[in-house]
N, C-alpha and C positions, 0 to 999 in steps of 0.2 A: 548272130551278129547283125546289127542293123545297117541297112544300106542307105545311100544318099536319098533314094526315093522314099524310104521309110521315114527319114528325118524330114523330108519335104512334106509328107502327109501329116506329121505332127505340126509343122509350121503352118500348113494350110488350114488345120482345124482350129487352133487356138487363135482367136482374133482379138486385137486391141484397137479400139476406136470404132470405125464404121464397119458394117457387116461384111463388106468385100475388101476390107483393108487387111493385108497380110502382115502379121507381126514379124519383126526382125529382131528377135530377142535371144540372148544367149541360151535361155532355157530350151528354145525350140531347135537348137542345133547341138544336142548333147554329143560328146565324143564317142566314137565307136570303139569299144574295148576289143582288144585282140584276144585276151583271155579273161575269164571271170575273176573279179577281185575277191580275194579270200575274205570271208565274213569274220572279222575280228570282233571280239566282244568280251565284256566282263560278265561273269556268271552272276554276280550279285545284282547287277543292273537288270539282267534278264529275269531274275527271281522276282524283283519288284514289279516288273511289267507283267508278270504272270499272276502273282498272288492277289492283287486287288481286283482284277476282273474275275478271277476264280472264286472270290467270295460270293459272287452272284450264284454260282453253282452250289457252293456250300449252304447258302441260305435256302435254296431249292430242296436240297437233300434233307436239311434240318426240318423243313416244313413237313416232308413226308414222314420222317421218323417221329416228330413230336405229335403230329395229328393222331397217330394210332393210339397214343395214350390220352391225348386231350379229349377225344370223343368219349372215352370211358369216364374221365373226370367230370365232364360237363353233364353227363347223364346220371351221375351218382347222387342219390338223395342226401347222402352223408357229406360228400366232399365238393359238390358243385358250388355251394354258397350262392345259389340263385333260387328264385321262386319259379323258374321256367325250366327246371331240369327234366321234367317228364316229357321227353322228346320221342317222336315216332321214328321208325326206321328211315323214313324218307327225310325227315329233318336232320338226323345224324348223317345220312348220306350226303345232304347238301353241304354240311360242314366239311366233310371229308373231301368232296369233289369241288367245292367252291373255288379253290385256288386253281384247279385244273381248267375250269371254264374261264376264269380270269386270264390264265395263260394263253388260251385260244385267242382272246381279244387282244392281249399284248402282242402276240405273234402277228396278228392282222395289222395292228398299228405300226409294227416295225416295218412292214412292207412299204409304208409311205414315209416314215421318218428316218429310217436307218441311214440312207445316203445323204439326207438333208442335214441331220444333226451330226453325223459322224459317229464312229464307234465309241469314242471316249465320252462324249456328251450323252449318248444313249445310255451308257452304263451309269452315269451320274443320275440321270432321270430314273433309271431302274432302281437304284439304291434309295432315292428319295421316296419312290412309290412303295418299296419294301418297308421303309420306316413307317409311312402313313398307314399302310395296311396292317402291320403288326400292332401299331398303337391302337387303331380302331378295334382290332380283334381282342386284344388283351384288356381294354377298358370298356368293352361294349356292355351297356346296361340292359340290353334285351337281345332276343334271338335274331331279329332282323338286322340289327347293326353288326352282330357277330358275323353273319353270312356275308354282309356287304364288305366287312373288313377282310374276310377270306378272299373275296372276289378281287378286291383292290390289290392284295398281296400277290395274287396270281398274275395280275397284269405286270407287276414287277418281274415275276418269273419269266413271262413271255418275252419281255424286253431284254432281260439279262441273258437268257439262253440264246437269244439272237446275236447280241453284240459281243458277249464275252469270247466265244470261239473266233469271231472275226478279228477282234483286237489282238488276241494272242497269236493267231495265225499270221497276221500282217506285221507283227513286230518281232516275232521269234526268229532266230537264225535257222536256216533251212534244215541243217542236220540234227537239230534237237526240237524242231517244230512238232513232230509226232509225239515225242515224250511229253512236251508241255501241254498240248491240247488233250492228250490222254490223261494227263495228271489232273485236268479239270474234272474228268469223270471220277477220279480218285477223290477229289474234294467233295463231289456230290455224295459219294459213299461215306466219306468222313462225316459230312453233315447228317446223314441218316443215322449213323452210329451214335453221334452226339445227341440227336433227337430222341432216339430210342432210350439212351442211357438217362438223359434228364427226365424223360417221360416216366421211366420206371421208378425214379427217385421221387417224383412229385405227384404220381398218380393217386397216392393216398394222403395228400396234403390238402388242407382246406383251400378251395379256389386254385388248386394247383395248375389248372389249365391256363389261367391268366399268366402265371409265371412261365409256363412252357412257351406260350406265344410271345410273351414279353422279352424272352431271352434273345429274340431277333434284333431288338433295338440296337445294342452296342455294335453288332456286326454290320448292320446297315450304315451306322454312322462312320465306322472305320472305312467301309467301302466308298462312301461319299468323299471322305477326306483323301483317301488314296487315289481315287480316279481324278479328283480335282488336281492333285499334285502331279500325276503322270502326264506326259505330253500326248499330243494327238498321234494317230497312226500316220507315218510318213507316206504310205501308199494311198491313204485317203486324201492327204494333202495334194499329192500328185494328180489324183483323179480330179480334184477341184481345179488344179492348174490347167489340165487339158480340156476341162469343160468351160474354161474362161471365167471361173468364179474367183475373181481377185487377180492381182498382179502375178503373172507366172513366175517371174524371177524371185519375187518376195516369197512365194509359196515354195519354190525350190529351196531357197536358203533356209526357210523354216523347216522344211522336211529334213534337210541335212542336220540342223540343230536338234530336231526330235530324234533322229537316228543316233546321234552322239549320246543323247541322254538315255536312250533305251538300250544302247549297247555298251555304254561306259566310255571312259577316257581312252581305252584301247582302240576304239573305232574312229578316233578323231581324224586320223590320216586317211582312212579308207572310206569314210561316210560319203564324201562327194562322189567318188567313183561308183559306189553302190547305188546311190540315188540315180545317177546318170544311166547305169545299167538297167535299172528298173524301167526308166523312161524308154530306153532302146528296146527292151523286151516287150513292153506294152505296144510299141509300134509294130514289132514283128507279129504279135498276137492279134493285131487288128483292133486294139482297144481305143483307137483314136477316132473311130467312126461314131457319129451320133446314134445312140441306141434308144429306142422307145420300149415301153413295157411289153408291147406285142412281140418284140424280138426275143423275149424270154422263151418263146415257144418255137424258135427257129434255130437252125444251125448248131453251133457249138454251145449256145446257151441252153437249147433243148437237150443236148447230150448231157450237159452238167445237171440239168433238172431231173432227167431220168435217173442218173447215177445217184444224186443226193436224195431225192424223194423216194426212189425205190428202196434205197438202203434203210432209211428211217421207217418206212412202211413195214418192211419185213422185220425190222427190229422189234416192232410192237406186235404184229399179227402172228409171230411165232410163239406168242403166249406169255411174254415177259410180265405183263401186269397180273396174270392169272395164276401162274405156277406157284408163286409165293403165297397165294391165298390158301393153299393146302399145307403150307409148311408146318404149322402148329399141329394139325391132326396127324400128319405123317410121322413127325418125331414122337408124338404122344403114343401112337400105335406101336412104335418101335421100342417103347419103354424108357425113353429119356425123361428123367424127372423134370428137367427144365422145361419140357414141353407143356407142363401144366400151367405155366405162366407165359402167356403170349409175348409179353414185353421182353422176357429173358431170351426166348427163342429168337425174337427179332434182333437182339443184340448179337447173339451167336452167329446168325446168318449174315448180319452186317459186317462183323469182323472177318468172316470168310470171304465175303465180297471184297472187302478192303485188301486182303492178302492177294487174291487173284487179280484184282485191278492193278495192284502194285507190280505184279509180275509183267502184266501187259505193258505198263509204262516203261519198264526197264528194257523190253525187247522189241517194242514196236518199230524203232528206228534202225534196229539191227536186222530183224527178220523181214520187215515190211508189212504192209497192210493186208495184201491178198493172202499170204500164208496164214496169218492169224485168223482172218475171216473164214477161210476154207476149213482150217483145222478146228476152230472153235465151234462153228455152226455144225460141222459133222458130229462133234461131241454132243451138241444140243439135240440132233436127230436121235442119237442113241438114247439119250436121257429121256426124251419124250416118249419113245417106244417103251422104255422100262416103266415109266409112270402109267402109260396106257395099259400095259400088261398087268400091272399091280391092281389097278381099279377094275380090270375086266375079269381076270381069272387067276391072279396070284395074291389074293387078299390075305392069305395066311403066311405071306413072306414079306413082312414090312421092311426087311433089310433092303429088298429090291427098290422100294420106294425111296428110302433114305439115300441110297446110292444114286438113284435117278435125280433126286432133288439137288444133291450136292454137285453132281456132274453138270446139271443144267446151269446152276448158279455160277459155277466156276467157268464153264465154257462161254456163257454169255458175257461175263466180265472180261474174258480174254479176247472177245471178238466184237459183237454188236455193241456192247456197253460203251467202251471208249472209242472204238474206231468209227462208229456211226457219227458221233459228234466231230471226230477228227476229219472225216472225209467231206462232210458238208461244209466245213470251214475252209477247206483248201481247194475244192473242186470248182467252185463258181468263179468265173472271170470277174475281174475287179469292178467293171462298170455295172455288173448285175449282181455283185456279191451280196449287197444288203437286201435287195428284193428276193433274190433266189434263196438265200438262207432263211429268210422269214417265211417263205412258202414251205420249205423243208421242216422248219420248226412247227409251223401250223399243222402240217400233216402228222408230225410226231405226236403232238398233244392230242390231235383229233383221233388218230388211230388208238392211242392209249385210252381215251375216253370211251371209244366204241367197244374195244375188247373188254374193258372193265365192266361196261354196262351190259354187254351181251353174255357174259360168262354165266351168271346165275340162271337166266332163262334157258340157255343151251344145256346147262347141266341138268336141269329138270326135264328137258325135252329128250336128250339123247344119252345122258349119263357122263360122268367124269372121264371114264376110260375112253369113250369115243372122242371126247374133246381133245384129250392129249394125243390120240392117234391123228386127229385132224391137224393139230398144231405141228406134229411131226411131218405130215405131208407138206404143209406150208414151208417148213424148214428145208425140206428137200428142194422145193421150188426156189427157195432163196439161194441154195447152193448153186443151182444152174445160173441164176441171175448174177451171182458174184463171179462165177467162172468166166462167163461170156461178156459181162458188161463192165465190171469194176476194174479200173486200171491201177497199176502200181504207181504210187506217188512218192515213195521213199527217197529222200535226199534231193528232191527237185525243188527249185524255187517256185513260188506261186505263179510266176510268169511262165516258167517252163511247163508247169502243169497245164496252164491255159493253152499254150502252144500245142500240146498233145491232143487237145480237143478239136483242132482245126481239121 
């Protein structure tokens, strides 16, 4: 509940006219609610507010899936349809990782533009960059332009993976926010499965790689149109209001209008009260003070940074980019005929990831974040020990490796996969949400690149078994981190989560 002093702090922060002139505007005196206003909404309206931002994740997943087959097609003397198909392993690696390096740049750019552009406009820019990158890649006449196109596409990934979870988190009703943000991970996996499937169909088609990458065009266009149609995040508009970026009352009225559009006609009576409650809760959380970037490393902002960045760091350094590297050989050793074809193995694993991610989506707002993280990561520890044992002294028991592989994939998709993105989207306070989330996304992609790069040299140095045991030890450390550091955010508004960090 906001006090008169807290209302006064809002009034003293937002200035109209001279620097020392205190505004006397209705926005600066929001009513103090006695009980929270129920979040009424139309499910259809919430679906639209989710689907178009989530297309950014689907395009990211599609790129992962399609590239696994595209690199085979590009390097094929028969199906490449180019004169420069004879590529070295380094050149193929640059094609595969080009979007990852672009994503690092996109995440760094998001640090400076996220709060300036707003979530909606950042997603529009991301979709346009997706389109340009896909166009350059699919139509590239030479290798250099192909790699450049992959890099540009990756910048779109970095921007989209920064803005999409923010937009969804800030516009979704509190009690289904976890499901919707986790569903974004579901869209990433759907994109992977689609990419694997289209890749397996086109891998033996002349210039098939151009069609694989070109398939991103229509989705990018739909994302641009959809985000252009959707309204701005009401919370971002209120942030602009308390920062004095425009007329506060106009921004409040616009935030109410956007809230009605995002929640549907059912929210028309409660939207003004919900907007005023957000303003009051921001006052309680201390979000009305002027904050510099240096403040990101102090107080509640530092707590949020440790939680968000620690979670995505452990998400990657527990081996997620590397375990699937062995998927084809594990299944082949176990005698599965589909393992002879890497693209079919990828489809099977993608479908399994889809099922387990769907389970996480259904239960994340019922069980909570911490139980899924603790249970899922515990399963990952067991799976990594099984894989380490197989490659160390159980080489004649491939069933152990298959169980370890499937257990790892399933437990990861129940825990780190969806909840990592969920937590970083809701843990950062509003004033630092754009900058904080961009740092977390940058660490996510950076750790992914590091683990992917270091895997092969480490395998040659210490062996696959030792690597999996090492990942298992890191997973144990991540359990300690989750138990002592990660808070439960189930059912709380973003402002209530922010208040818990004080």
